[in-house]
C-alpha positions as CSV (number, residue, x, y, z in Angstrom):
1,M,-60.0,4.0,23.3
2,Q,-62.7,1.3,23.7
3,R,-64.1,-0.6,20.8
4,L,-67.7,-1.5,21.3
5,R,-69.8,-4.1,19.4
6,G,-73.2,-3.2,18.1
7,N,-74.6,-6.4,19.4
8,D,-73.6,-5.6,23.0
9,R,-75.5,-3.5,25.6
10,I,-73.6,-0.4,26.7
11,E,-73.4,0.0,30.4
12,G,-71.6,2.3,32.9
13,D,-70.1,5.6,32.1
14,L,-70.7,5.4,28.3
15,R,-74.5,5.4,28.7
16,G,-76.0,8.8,28.0
17,A,-73.5,9.4,25.2
18,I,-73.7,11.5,22.1
19,I,-73.2,9.2,19.1
20,A,-71.9,10.3,15.7
21,L,-73.5,7.8,13.4
22,G,-72.4,7.0,9.9
23,N,-70.2,4.7,7.7
24,F,-67.2,7.1,8.1
25,D,-65.0,5.1,5.7
26,G,-61.9,7.2,5.2
27,F,-63.1,9.7,7.9
28,H,-62.6,12.5,5.5
29,F,-63.2,16.2,6.0
30,G,-67.0,15.8,5.6
31,H,-67.1,13.0,8.1
32,Q,-65.0,15.0,10.6
33,A,-67.7,17.7,10.5
34,V,-70.3,15.2,11.6
35,A,-68.1,13.8,14.3
36,G,-67.0,17.3,15.3
37,K,-70.6,18.4,15.9
38,A,-71.2,15.3,18.1
39,L,-68.0,15.9,20.0
40,S,-68.8,19.6,20.6
41,W,-72.3,18.7,21.8
42,A,-70.9,16.0,24.2
43,Q,-68.4,18.4,25.6
44,Q,-71.0,21.2,26.2
45,E,-73.2,18.8,28.2
46,G,-70.3,16.9,29.9
47,R,-71.3,13.6,28.2
48,P,-69.2,10.8,26.6
49,A,-68.8,10.9,22.8
50,I,-68.9,7.8,20.7
51,I,-68.3,7.5,16.9
52,A,-70.1,4.6,15.3
53,T,-69.3,2.8,12.0
54,F,-70.4,-0.2,10.0
55,D,-68.3,-3.2,9.2
56,P,-68.7,-4.8,6.8
57,H,-69.8,-1.8,4.8
58,P,-73.6,-2.1,3.9
59,I,-72.6,-2.1,0.2
60,R,-70.5,-5.2,0.8
61,F,-73.5,-7.0,2.4
62,F,-76.0,-6.1,-0.4
63,K,-73.5,-6.5,-3.3
64,P,-70.9,-9.1,-2.1
65,D,-69.2,-9.3,-5.5
66,V,-68.5,-5.5,-5.8
67,P,-64.7,-4.8,-6.3
68,P,-62.7,-3.7,-3.2
69,F,-63.5,-0.1,-2.2
70,R,-62.5,0.5,1.4
71,L,-60.5,3.6,2.3
72,T,-59.7,2.5,5.8
73,T,-59.5,-0.6,8.0
74,L,-61.3,-0.7,11.3
75,D,-58.0,-0.2,13.1
76,Q,-57.3,2.9,11.1
77,R,-60.7,4.3,11.8
78,Q,-60.3,3.6,15.5
79,R,-57.1,5.6,15.6
80,H,-58.7,8.5,13.6
81,F,-61.7,8.5,15.9
82,A,-59.4,8.6,19.0
83,D,-57.4,11.4,17.5
84,A,-60.6,13.4,16.9
85,G,-61.4,13.1,20.7
86,A,-64.0,10.3,20.9
87,G,-64.0,8.1,23.9
88,A,-65.1,4.9,22.1
89,M,-65.8,3.4,18.7
90,L,-69.0,1.5,18.2
91,V,-68.9,-1.1,15.4
92,F,-72.2,-2.3,13.9
93,E,-71.8,-5.7,12.2
94,F,-73.9,-5.2,9.1
95,D,-75.6,-8.6,8.7
96,A,-79.1,-9.9,7.7
97,E,-80.5,-9.1,11.1
98,L,-79.4,-5.5,11.1
99,A,-80.4,-5.1,7.4
100,G,-83.9,-6.3,8.4
101,T,-84.3,-4.0,11.4
102,L,-87.1,-1.5,11.0
103,A,-86.0,2.1,11.3
104,E,-88.2,2.8,14.3
105,D,-86.8,-0.3,16.1
106,F,-83.2,0.8,15.2
107,I,-83.9,4.1,17.1
108,A,-85.8,2.6,20.1
109,E,-84.2,-0.8,20.6
110,L,-80.6,-0.1,19.6
111,L,-79.9,3.6,20.1
112,V,-82.1,4.2,23.1
113,D,-82.4,0.9,24.9
114,R,-79.2,-1.0,24.0
115,F,-76.8,1.9,23.9
116,G,-78.5,4.4,26.2
117,A,-77.8,7.3,23.8
118,H,-78.8,10.8,24.8
119,G,-78.3,12.2,21.4
120,V,-77.2,11.3,17.9
121,V,-75.6,13.2,15.0
122,T,-75.7,12.1,11.4
123,G,-75.0,13.6,8.0
124,E,-78.1,15.0,6.3
125,D,-78.2,12.3,3.7
126,F,-77.8,9.4,6.2
127,T,-80.3,6.5,5.9
128,F,-80.8,3.4,8.0
129,G,-83.2,0.6,8.8
130,K,-85.0,-1.9,6.6
131,G,-85.3,-0.6,3.0
132,A,-83.3,2.5,4.1
133,K,-86.6,4.0,5.3
134,G,-85.0,5.8,8.2
135,N,-83.6,9.3,7.7
136,V,-82.8,12.4,9.7
137,Q,-86.4,13.5,9.9
138,L,-87.5,10.2,11.4
139,L,-84.6,10.3,13.9
140,K,-85.7,13.7,15.1
141,E,-89.4,13.0,15.2
142,H,-89.4,9.4,16.6
143,G,-86.4,10.0,18.7
144,A,-88.1,13.0,20.4
145,S,-91.0,10.8,21.5
146,I,-88.8,8.4,23.3
147,G,-86.1,10.8,24.8
148,L,-83.5,10.8,22.0
149,S,-82.3,14.1,20.6
150,A,-81.0,14.2,17.1
151,Q,-79.0,16.7,15.1
152,S,-77.5,16.6,11.6
153,A,-74.6,18.2,9.8
154,G,-74.7,19.3,6.2
155,A,-72.4,18.2,3.5
156,I,-69.0,20.0,3.2
157,S,-67.9,21.3,-0.2
158,D,-64.7,22.8,-1.6
159,S,-64.4,24.9,-4.7
160,D,-65.1,21.9,-6.9
161,D,-67.8,19.7,-5.3
162,V,-69.1,18.0,-2.2
163,I,-66.4,16.2,-0.3
164,S,-67.3,12.5,-0.4
165,S,-65.8,9.0,-0.2
166,S,-66.8,8.3,-3.8
167,R,-65.0,11.4,-4.9
168,I,-61.9,10.3,-3.1
169,R,-62.1,6.8,-4.7
170,T,-62.3,8.4,-8.1
171,A,-59.2,10.5,-7.4
172,L,-57.3,7.4,-6.4
173,T,-58.3,5.5,-9.5
174,E,-57.1,8.4,-11.6
175,G,-53.7,8.6,-9.8
176,R,-54.5,11.9,-8.1
177,C,-53.3,10.8,-4.7
178,E,-52.5,14.4,-3.7
179,E,-56.2,15.3,-4.3
180,A,-57.3,12.3,-2.3
181,G,-55.0,13.3,0.6
182,R,-56.4,16.8,0.6
183,L,-59.9,15.6,0.9
184,L,-59.0,12.9,3.5
185,T,-56.9,15.5,5.4
186,R,-54.1,12.9,5.4
187,P,-52.4,10.8,2.7
188,F,-54.3,7.7,1.6
189,T,-52.6,5.0,3.6
190,I,-52.6,1.2,3.1
191,Q,-52.0,-0.9,6.2
192,G,-50.9,-4.5,6.0
193,E,-48.6,-7.3,7.1
194,V,-45.3,-7.6,5.2
195,I,-45.3,-10.9,3.3
196,H,-42.8,-12.8,1.4
197,G,-42.7,-12.2,-2.4
198,D,-40.7,-13.5,-5.3
199,K,-37.6,-11.6,-4.3
200,N,-37.4,-9.9,-7.7
201,G,-36.7,-6.5,-6.1
202,R,-33.9,-7.9,-4.0
203,K,-32.3,-9.4,-7.2
204,L,-32.4,-5.9,-8.8
205,G,-31.0,-4.2,-5.7
206,F,-34.3,-2.8,-4.6
207,P,-35.6,-5.1,-1.8
208,T,-39.3,-4.4,-1.2
209,A,-41.7,-4.9,1.7
210,N,-44.6,-6.6,0.0
211,I,-48.2,-6.0,1.2
212,D,-51.5,-7.5,0.0
213,L,-54.0,-4.9,-0.9
214,G,-56.9,-6.7,0.8
215,Q,-60.2,-4.8,0.6
216,Y,-58.7,-1.4,-0.1
217,Q,-59.8,0.7,-3.0
218,R,-57.3,0.0,-5.8
219,P,-55.5,3.2,-6.8
220,K,-54.2,3.6,-10.3
221,Y,-51.6,1.0,-11.0
222,G,-48.1,2.5,-11.2
223,I,-45.1,3.9,-9.3
224,Y,-45.6,6.1,-6.3
225,A,-43.4,8.2,-4.0
226,V,-44.4,6.9,-0.5
227,K,-43.7,7.2,3.2
228,G,-43.7,4.1,5.4
229,R,-44.7,4.1,9.0
230,L,-43.0,1.3,10.9
231,P,-44.4,-0.4,14.0
232,D,-41.9,1.5,16.3
233,G,-43.2,4.8,14.9
234,R,-40.3,5.6,12.6
235,V,-41.2,7.2,9.2
236,V,-39.1,6.2,6.2
237,N,-39.3,7.6,2.6
238,G,-39.4,5.3,-0.4
239,A,-40.8,4.5,-3.8
240,A,-43.4,1.8,-4.4
241,N,-44.9,-0.3,-7.3
242,L,-48.6,-0.8,-6.9
243,G,-50.1,-3.2,-9.4
244,V,-49.4,-6.5,-11.1
245,R,-45.8,-6.1,-12.1
246,P,-46.1,-6.6,-15.9
247,S,-42.4,-7.3,-16.3
248,F,-42.7,-10.5,-14.3
249,D,-44.8,-13.7,-14.7
250,P,-47.2,-14.6,-13.3
251,P,-49.0,-11.3,-12.6
252,K,-49.4,-10.8,-8.9
253,E,-51.3,-7.8,-7.5
254,L,-49.2,-6.2,-4.6
255,L,-48.1,-3.0,-3.1
256,E,-44.3,-3.2,-3.1
257,P,-42.5,-0.3,-1.3
258,Y,-38.8,0.1,-1.4
259,F,-37.6,2.2,1.5
260,F,-34.5,4.3,0.9
261,D,-31.4,3.7,3.1
262,F,-33.2,0.9,5.0
263,A,-32.1,-2.7,5.3
264,E,-34.1,-4.2,8.3
265,D,-36.2,-7.3,8.2
266,L,-39.9,-6.4,8.2
267,Y,-41.5,-9.8,7.5
268,G,-44.5,-10.5,9.6
269,Q,-44.8,-6.9,10.8
270,T,-47.7,-4.6,10.1
271,I,-46.7,-1.4,8.5
272,E,-48.5,1.5,6.8
273,V,-47.7,3.0,3.4
274,E,-48.8,6.5,2.6
275,L,-49.2,7.3,-1.1
276,H,-47.9,10.9,-1.6
277,H,-47.2,11.3,-5.4
278,F,-48.0,9.3,-8.5
279,L,-44.9,9.1,-10.7
280,R,-45.9,7.0,-13.7
281,G,-48.0,4.1,-14.8
282,E,-46.9,0.5,-14.8
283,Q,-45.1,-0.6,-17.9
284,K,-43.4,-3.8,-19.2
285,F,-39.7,-3.6,-20.0
286,D,-37.8,-5.6,-22.5
287,D,-35.1,-6.6,-20.1
288,L,-34.1,-6.3,-16.4
289,D,-31.4,-3.7,-17.2
290,A,-33.9,-1.3,-18.7
291,L,-36.2,-1.9,-15.7
292,K,-33.4,-1.3,-13.2
293,A,-32.4,2.0,-15.0
294,Q,-36.0,3.2,-14.8
295,M,-36.2,2.2,-11.1
296,D,-33.1,4.3,-10.4
297,K,-34.9,7.3,-12.1
298,D,-38.1,6.6,-10.1
299,C,-36.2,6.6,-6.8
300,D,-34.4,9.8,-7.6
301,K,-37.7,11.5,-8.5
302,A,-39.4,10.2,-5.3
303,R,-36.5,11.4,-3.2
304,E,-36.8,14.8,-4.7
305,L,-40.5,15.1,-4.1
306,L,-40.5,13.7,-0.6
307,E,-37.5,15.8,0.6
């Protein structure tokens, strides 16, 4: 799958594409409905399909000090877009220039001239352009005058509410990772390089593969039943501490998965860790024996849930 930059002109076979346009962070069930409409349209007309996203997220540009909130990395989004059937991912770098682009110019100069789009699909609440003045109605009206067709997809709801990224983030902060996974259509997954830690887990008999949380949304601190996806495609079960390890000084925020029946060196490798079940919150223990006894119980519970 090709990864295209928003600053580059699209040439060749990808001109005349149908573009699904949105942030698509998490690429949850609602996002998939927008992309699915674009993919279906492209297939019907024999055109290429492109899914566009923004990185950094516009919120990060306008509010640089906001706490981490990402649900997916660009690499994860690219894989999800490819699995959905898109031929390319288009990445808009959200900077001052893009933020200051008039909505009409975004349509004419970017979508039509630079990318050669035949059509575009967005969610009904999607906004764009300077001051967020652009919307679906402008896309349809201004686009029609310069040869761009536009469609929109309505929000998707379940029995509780509209499916949204903010709703998924809330579920994660409350430890409801099963709920987050249902809305995402896959477990919430943290991808990162395995780094060296303080080796506390190894001393306790639970060697962990430590991962920095980066710009990911922070789930509720605590112990999780997890699955690890290794670079060679293997999937391993485990239990993980996500948080600041209150039994050790100094506090250090990490995701620390311990994989069952696994003794290979993962340092420097990029792995993914899926959060399947929240077991308990973080707690501070009086001594290491008490901590180890609880870790044994956590692993037994995680094995039971995952198997």
